[in-house]
C-alpha positions in Angstrom: -15.6 13.0 -24.5 -12.6 15.1 -23.5 -12.6 16.5 -19.9 -13.0 19.7 -21.3 -16.2 19.0 -22.7 -17.2 16.5 -19.5 -16.6 19.9 -17.6 -18.9 22.1 -20.1 -21.6 19.5 -19.9 -21.8 20.1 -16.0 -21.9 23.7 -15.6 -24.6 23.7 -18.0 -26.5 21.8 -15.7 -26.0 23.1 -12.8 -28.3 24.4 -10.0 -28.4 28.2 -8.9 -27.5 28.6 -5.8 -27.2 24.7 -5.0 -23.1 25.1 -5.2 -22.9 27.2 -2.3 -24.8 24.5 0.3 -23.1 21.6 -1.5 -19.7 23.8 0.0 -20.6 24.0 3.2 -22.0 20.6 3.7 -19.0 18.8 2.5 -15.6 21.0 3.9 -13.7 19.7 1.6 -11.9 23.2 -0.3 -12.6 22.9 -3.9 -15.0 24.2 -6.7 -18.6 22.8 -6.4 -20.5 23.7 -9.4 -23.9 22.3 -7.7 -24.6 19.4 -10.0 -27.4 17.0 -8.4 -26.3 13.0 -8.8 -29.0 11.9 -11.2 -27.7 14.7 -13.5 -24.3 13.4 -13.1 -25.6 9.3 -13.0 -27.0 10.3 -16.7 -24.4 11.6 -18.2 -21.4 9.3 -17.3 -24.2 6.5 -18.8 -23.7 8.2 -22.4 -20.3 8.5 -21.8 -19.9 5.1 -20.7 -21.8 4.0 -23.9 -19.4 5.8 -26.5 -16.2 5.8 -25.1 -13.8 2.5 -25.2 -11.8 1.8 -22.1 -8.9 3.5 -22.5 -10.9 6.8 -23.3 -12.7 6.7 -20.5 -9.8 5.7 -18.4 -8.5 9.8 -20.1 -11.5 11.5 -19.3 -11.8 9.8 -15.8 -7.7 11.6 -14.7 -8.7 14.0 -16.4 -11.5 14.6 -14.1 -10.8 13.6 -11.2 -7.5 16.6 -11.8 -9.8 19.0 -12.2 -10.5 19.0 -8.5 -13.9 20.3 -8.9 -16.3 17.7 -6.8 -19.0 16.4 -9.7 -15.9 15.5 -11.3 -14.5 12.8 -9.2 -17.4 12.1 -8.5 -18.1 11.0 -11.6 -14.7 10.3 -12.3 -14.6 7.3 -10.2 -18.4 6.0 -11.3 -16.9 5.4 -14.8 -14.8 2.8 -13.3 -17.0 1.1 -11.0 -18.2 -1.6 -12.8 -18.0 -5.7 -12.1 -16.2 -6.4 -14.8 -13.4 -4.5 -16.8 -12.2 -6.4 -19.8 -10.0 -7.5 -21.8 -7.7 -5.7 -18.6 -8.9 -3.9 -16.0 -5.3 -3.4 -14.2 -5.3 0.7 -15.8 -8.4 1.0 -14.2 -6.8 -0.6 -10.9 -3.7 1.8 -10.8 -5.8 5.2 -11.4 -8.1 4.2 -8.6 -5.5 3.9 -5.8 -3.4 6.8 -7.1 -5.7 8.6 -6.0 -6.6 7.4 -2.9 -4.4 9.6 -0.7 -5.8 12.9 -2.4 -8.9 11.9 -0.5 -9.5 14.3 1.8 -13.6 13.8 2.4 -15.9 11.0 3.0 -18.5 11.1 -0.6 -15.2 11.6 -3.4 -13.6 8.9 -1.6 -17.1 6.8 -0.9 -17.6 6.5 -4.6 -13.9 6.1 -5.0 -13.6 3.2 -2.8 -17.0 1.1 -4.7 -14.8 1.8 -7.7 -11.9 -0.3 -5.7 -14.0 -2.5 -4.3 -15.0 -4.2 -7.8 -10.6 -4.4 -9.1 -10.0 -5.3 -5.5 -12.4 -8.6 -5.5 -11.7 -9.5 -9.3 -8.1 -9.3 -8.4 -8.0 -10.2 -4.4 -3.2 -10.1 -4.2 -4.2 -6.3 -4.5 -4.8 -6.2 -1.0 -1.4 -6.4 -0.5 -1.5 -2.9 -1.5 -3.5 -2.5 0.0 -2.2 -2.8 3.4 -0.1 -0.7 3.0 -2.6 2.2 2.9 -3.3 0.9 7.1 -0.4 2.7 8.4 -0.2 6.3 6.2 -0.5 9.4 7.8 -3.6 10.4 6.3 -7.3 9.1 7.9 -8.5 9.1 4.7 -6.5 7.2 3.5 -6.2 4.4 6.3 -9.9 4.1 6.6 -9.8 4.0 2.5 -8.0 0.2 3.6 -11.8 -0.8 5.2 -14.7 0.8 3.2 -12.6 -1.3 0.0 -12.3 -4.3 1.5 -16.2 -4.6 2.9 -17.3 -7.0 -0.1 -16.1 -9.6 1.9 -17.9 -8.6 5.2 -20.6 -9.2 3.5 -20.1 -12.1 1.6 -23.0 -14.5 1.7 -21.5 -18.2 1.2 -17.6 -17.7 1.5 -14.6 -19.7 0.6 -12.0 -20.8 2.7 -9.5 -17.9 0.4 -12.6 -15.3 1.4 -12.7 -16.5 5.0 -8.8 -15.9 5.4 -9.0 -12.2 3.6 -11.7 -11.7 6.4 -9.7 -12.8 9.5 -7.1 -10.6 7.3 -9.4 -7.3 7.5 -10.1 -8.0 11.3 -6.6 -7.9 12.1 -6.7 -4.2 10.3 -9.9 -3.8 12.1 -8.4 -4.7 15.4 -5.3 -2.1 14.7 -7.7 0.6 14.3 -9.6 0.7 17.0 -7.2 3.3 19.3 -7.1 5.7 16.2 -8.9 7.6 18.2 -10.9 9.4 14.5 -14.3 10.1 14.1 -14.4 8.5 10.6 -12.2 5.4 11.4 -14.0 4.5 14.2 -17.2 5.2 12.1 -15.5 2.6 9.6 -14.5 -0.3 12.3 -17.9 0.0 12.9 -19.2 0.0 9.8 -17.1 -3.0 9.0 -18.2 -5.1 12.2 -22.2 -3.9 11.5 -21.7 -5.5 7.4 -20.0 -8.6 8.9 -22.9 -8.9 11.5 -25.3 -10.3 9.1 -23.7 -12.7 7.7 -21.7 -13.6 11.4 -22.7 -12.6 14.6 -20.5 -14.9 16.3 -16.9 -13.6 15.0 -18.3 -9.9 15.7 -19.1 -10.7 19.1 -16.2 -12.6 19.5 -14.3 -8.7 18.3 -16.1 -6.2 20.1 -15.1 -8.8 23.4 -11.9 -8.5 22.4 -11.5 -5.0 21.1 -15.1 -3.2 22.2 -13.6 -1.5 25.3 -10.6 0.4 23.4 -13.9 1.8 20.6 -15.5 4.6 21.4 -18.8 4.3 22.7 -20.6 5.1 19.7 -18.5 3.2 17.5 -19.0 0.1 20.0 -22.7 0.8 19.5 -23.5 0.6 16.3 -20.7 -2.4 15.4 -23.2 -4.0 17.9 -26.6 -2.9 16.8 -27.5 -5.3 14.2 -26.6 -8.4 16.8 -29.8 -7.1 19.1 
């Protein structure tokens, strides 16, 4: 499967009139073909089954570089896998290379889910992610929290997991003065995930930093604890 053939497959599945609505909804300035998510999922499943790892990396890279909405979603889905053998370094490097180009929540979230699995596989990569927390791009800063969500939701954290959790909470504390809506929402998202596992820690965070958060984010973070 080549990127050109994959794009042709998307185009053949485009729903008439859907692309215009997608462009209005997502707002990012790129081409939208009007392909429904189930169609993307079906194509990605077929490609994953027939491609070697190297072929999948090349396909994901080419789809991302097309800057077409559905193609970027598919690129991320091609690399969303708990274990990539024999070596997931190429997958992580490709995902990380996409982060500076994030410009909207939908594509960023799909790529971040792929990134979550690579971070869980090798938490040493968090040193690189920490550098994103001071990036000029709001979307890059946000990705640092979205990609580390597994540590908010770990049901039985080991000491190393707890240390990572505290590290990321430190990043979140540094974000509370950031007025960007998506940053505030990401902080609340992380805290809401954690509240199911450690509500006391969330209460402590909100006691210390809640007054600096936007009211909607503070409410969202506290809601599951009521």
